[in-house]
C-alpha positions as CSV (number, residue, x, y, z in Angstrom):
1,M,0.5,-81.0,18.1
2,K,-0.7,-77.9,18.7
3,Y,0.5,-75.9,21.4
4,E,-0.6,-73.6,23.4
5,D,1.2,-70.2,24.3
6,D,3.5,-71.2,26.9
7,I,2.7,-68.9,29.6
8,Y,-0.9,-70.4,29.5
9,Y,1.0,-73.8,30.2
10,I,3.2,-72.1,32.9
11,N,0.3,-70.2,34.8
12,Q,-0.7,-74.1,34.7
13,V,1.9,-75.2,36.2
14,L,2.1,-72.2,38.7
15,Q,-1.2,-73.2,39.8
16,G,-0.6,-76.9,40.6
17,N,-1.4,-78.9,37.4
18,T,2.6,-79.9,37.0
19,F,1.6,-82.6,33.9
20,S,1.3,-79.0,31.9
21,Y,5.3,-79.2,31.9
22,T,5.8,-81.7,29.7
23,H,4.1,-79.9,27.2
24,L,6.3,-77.0,27.5
25,I,9.6,-79.8,27.3
26,N,7.4,-81.4,24.2
27,K,7.5,-78.0,23.0
28,H,10.8,-76.9,23.1
29,K,13.1,-80.0,23.6
30,N,14.6,-80.6,20.2
31,S,16.0,-76.9,19.9
32,M,17.5,-76.8,23.3
33,F,19.0,-80.3,22.6
34,N,20.3,-79.0,19.7
35,L,22.3,-76.3,21.3
36,A,23.7,-78.8,24.0
37,M,24.5,-81.4,21.1
38,K,26.5,-78.3,18.9
39,I,28.1,-76.9,22.6
40,L,29.1,-80.6,24.2
41,K,29.5,-82.8,20.8
42,N,28.7,-85.5,23.0
43,R,24.9,-87.0,22.6
44,E,24.9,-88.6,26.0
45,S,26.2,-85.2,27.4
46,A,23.7,-82.9,25.8
47,E,20.6,-84.8,26.8
48,E,22.0,-84.9,30.4
49,C,22.5,-81.5,30.1
50,V,19.1,-80.6,29.1
51,Q,17.5,-83.1,31.5
52,D,19.3,-80.7,34.0
53,A,18.2,-77.4,32.3
54,F,14.7,-78.3,32.2
55,L,14.8,-79.4,35.7
56,K,16.4,-76.0,36.9
57,A,13.9,-74.4,34.8
58,F,11.1,-76.2,36.5
59,N,11.9,-75.4,39.8
60,S,12.5,-71.5,39.1
61,L,9.2,-71.6,36.8
62,S,8.1,-69.3,39.8
63,E,11.1,-66.9,39.3
64,F,10.3,-66.6,35.3
65,R,8.9,-63.0,34.0
66,V,5.9,-63.1,32.0
67,N,7.1,-60.2,29.5
68,S,10.2,-62.3,28.5
69,K,9.8,-64.9,26.2
70,F,10.0,-68.3,27.9
71,S,12.0,-69.7,25.2
72,T,14.9,-67.0,25.5
73,W,14.4,-68.0,29.4
74,L,15.2,-71.6,28.3
75,Y,18.2,-71.2,26.1
76,K,19.5,-69.4,28.3
77,I,19.3,-72.2,30.9
78,V,20.5,-74.8,28.8
79,Y,23.3,-72.9,27.4
80,N,24.6,-72.1,30.8
81,T,23.9,-75.4,31.7
82,S,25.9,-77.1,28.8
83,I,29.3,-74.3,28.8
84,S,29.6,-75.7,32.6
85,A,29.3,-78.7,31.4
86,S,31.7,-78.6,28.5
87,R,34.3,-76.8,30.9
88,K,34.5,-79.7,33.7
89,F,34.5,-82.0,30.6
90,N,37.5,-80.3,29.1
91,P,39.3,-78.1,31.9
92,Q,42.0,-77.7,29.9
93,K,40.6,-76.6,26.4
94,S,42.7,-73.9,24.9
95,D,40.8,-71.3,23.0
96,I,41.0,-71.4,19.0
97,S,43.8,-68.9,17.7
98,E,42.8,-65.7,16.1
99,L,42.3,-66.2,12.5
100,E,45.7,-66.5,10.6
101,E,44.5,-65.1,7.3
102,T,41.9,-63.6,5.7
103,L,39.5,-65.6,3.3
104,E,37.3,-64.0,0.2
105,D,33.8,-64.8,1.0
106,D,33.5,-65.6,-2.7
107,N,35.5,-68.4,-2.4
108,I,34.0,-69.8,0.2
109,I,30.7,-69.6,-1.3
110,S,31.9,-70.5,-4.8
111,A,32.9,-74.2,-2.9
112,I,29.7,-74.6,-1.2
113,D,27.8,-74.0,-4.7
114,N,29.6,-76.6,-5.9
115,L,28.7,-79.1,-2.9
116,H,25.7,-81.7,-3.0
117,N,23.5,-80.7,0.2
118,E,24.7,-83.7,1.7
119,E,28.4,-83.0,1.4
120,K,27.6,-79.4,2.6
121,I,26.0,-80.4,5.6
122,K,28.9,-82.8,6.3
123,Y,30.8,-80.1,5.9
124,I,29.5,-77.7,7.9
125,N,29.0,-79.8,10.7
126,L,32.5,-80.6,10.7
127,A,33.5,-77.2,10.3
128,L,31.2,-76.6,13.0
129,D,32.1,-79.3,15.2
130,S,35.8,-77.4,15.3
131,L,34.8,-74.3,16.5
132,E,35.3,-73.3,20.0
133,E,32.0,-73.7,22.1
134,T,30.9,-70.4,23.0
135,D,31.9,-69.4,18.6
136,R,29.7,-72.6,17.9
137,A,26.7,-71.7,20.6
138,L,26.5,-68.4,19.1
139,I,26.5,-69.4,15.1
140,V,23.4,-72.3,16.4
141,L,22.0,-69.6,18.1
142,Y,22.2,-67.0,15.2
143,Y,21.9,-68.9,12.2
144,F,20.2,-72.3,13.1
145,D,17.7,-70.7,16.1
146,E,17.5,-67.7,13.9
147,K,17.8,-65.6,17.5
148,S,18.0,-61.9,17.5
149,I,21.0,-60.3,18.9
150,E,19.1,-58.8,21.5
151,E,18.3,-62.7,22.5
152,I,21.7,-63.9,21.6
153,S,22.3,-61.1,24.6
154,E,19.8,-62.3,26.7
155,I,20.6,-65.7,26.7
156,T,24.6,-65.6,26.8
157,N,24.8,-62.5,28.8
158,L,26.9,-61.0,26.4
159,A,26.8,-57.2,25.4
160,S,24.8,-56.8,21.8
161,A,28.6,-55.3,20.2
162,N,30.4,-58.1,21.8
163,I,27.8,-60.9,20.1
164,K,28.1,-59.3,17.2
165,T,32.1,-59.2,17.0
166,K,31.9,-62.0,18.4
167,L,30.1,-63.5,15.4
168,F,32.3,-61.8,13.3
169,R,34.9,-63.4,14.1
170,S,33.6,-66.8,14.5
171,R,32.2,-67.1,11.2
172,K,35.6,-66.2,10.1
173,K,37.0,-68.5,12.0
174,L,33.4,-71.3,10.4
175,Y,34.8,-70.5,6.7
176,S,38.4,-70.4,7.5
177,K,37.6,-74.5,9.1
178,F,35.5,-75.0,5.8
179,D,37.7,-73.8,3.5
180,N,40.8,-76.3,5.1
181,L,38.4,-78.9,5.0
182,L,37.6,-78.7,1.3
183,K,41.6,-78.7,0.6
184,S,42.1,-81.0,2.6
185,E,39.2,-83.5,1.2
186,L,40.9,-82.1,-2.5
187,L,44.4,-83.5,-1.6
188,E,42.7,-86.8,-0.6
189,W,40.9,-86.9,-4.0
190,V,44.6,-86.2,-6.2
């Protein structure tokens, strides 16, 4: 389905045509669900979180600044709702310890190159799922949803420099997790 610009639907909703909000939901639901799923790692919780976020956005639509991107504003709501839900469900969760060793990117890249696409996806998702919620969210927003540092800053309320640092550390953690998964898999094969 071909969608109009988000501002068109927002104006329709603000003028009383609340059915137009359905178009915004349909247009953005998959990307919002993907972000919530990566943070919460539970389908039902992610679905509930996205529903809550769409409801929050609907109720606050009159506060939306039209000079901003609606998707970025919505990502921010989903991100905050997901992080809050994650903390509620996992209050005792500890932070992932700092990276113990520095990995050579070439080793990871050569290991990835030797995998089939299905295996790559499996190991990347396993490694992603083992990261802390914020690290996972930053990786998903930047690499999967192709959000700019500025957009991520707006979504997460983190400074751009902080995001760059966190992305660097998150990538290293992801590489480490991926490397450990591959090593453990190789030991099982031997």
